[in-house]
C-alpha positions, 0 to 999 in steps of 0.5 A: 052801106054804099059809102062804106064800100066806096071808102073801103075800096079807096083804102085798098087802092091806096094801100096797093099804090103805096105798096107798089111805090115802096117796091119801086123805091126798094128796087131803085135803091138796090140798083143804086147800091149795085152801082160801083162808084167811079172816078170823075175827070178833073183838072188841077193847079198845084204848087209845092216843094221839090226835094232833089236826091242822090248825086243831084244834091251832092256838093263834091268838088271833085265829082263832075256829076255832083249837082250842088242843087238845093230844095226848090219850088214846083208848080204844075197844071194837070188833068185826067180823063177817065175812060167811060165809067171806069177808074182808069184814065189818061192824064198828063202834067206840065210842071216848072221847078227851079233849084238854087245852087248850094255848097258853093264854098266847096267849089270856091275852096277847090278852085283856090287849091287848084290855082294856088291863090289867096281866095276865090269867090264863086257865084251860081244861079239856078237849075230850071226844069220843065216837065211835060208828061203823060200816062195812065192813072188809076183812082179809088173813090171812097165817098168824098175822098179819092186815092190816085196812082199814076205812072207818067213819061215824057220830056224834061227840058232843063237849064244848068246854072251859070257859075262865075268864078273870081280869083284873088291873090295878093290883094289883087283880083285876077279879072280878065274881062267884064261879064257881058249882060246878054239881056240888055247888051251892057257891061254891069261892071262885074268882073270875073276870072272865068265863068261857066255858061248856062246850058240847055238839055232836053231828054226823056223823063219819068214820074210815078206818084200817089195822091189823095183828093178830098171833095167837100163840095160839088165840082171842087176838090183839094189834093195832096200829092207825092211824086218821084221824078227821074231823068238824065240831062246831058249838058254841053258846057261853054266856058268864058276866059278859061285858058286851056293851058291853065284850066280851072281845076277838076271841074273843067269839063265840056260835057257831062251827064247829070242825074236829075231826080227827086221828090215833089210834095204838093197841094192842089185845087181841082175842078171835077167834072160831072160830080 
């Protein structure tokens, strides 16, 4: 009888402990369910394509603000620090992009008509751009996926392309000087009639964008982003061998404002903190 009572008490004690444990587990699960998911800070390296739009990509010889810019690559390093356990954060990006000139045939044809020569050859280099931007981020966590929004502002440093022009008439190239190579201090043997030197400009810039991050494993994520950027660099142009009394057509300008805007589409790899 005594053994039976002991077994009964032990069973009751076990049931009581299991019940208490179950209640604690239920409370813990309810607390976890009540906790809202929040975004985690991260750093990202990315690359993609930058597609110029508007007058930056136009190829009108008579329009000084036509940029003659083609699609180019863009590379960036970004990072976001979220505030507390919220989905709001402060972040920034440092990006580099370049755009080769397109439509140079239009410039050549314009110079040919202006100078009344048999033919014109035009060579152009590339636009180069560096964005340094900072601003607010807002993210929406959805399990292993996160949607990001941002609006950034900062500085755009930009270099305009160099444009070299060679006029030919009656089978004779109208060359006035060798083009000097500043890099190695030599004359490479190329002769041009005149050329427009590259110019530098630094102005205020803005960017807005949206992105999707997928985090299949702990601490890492794959990101896809689309951004729209805008700035208006002002270029002061220097010409070499351009005779003011026989200026090279409608595109002889010493200063102009270039609308620089477009869309970046990129893929990135993230390191996510605290996840």
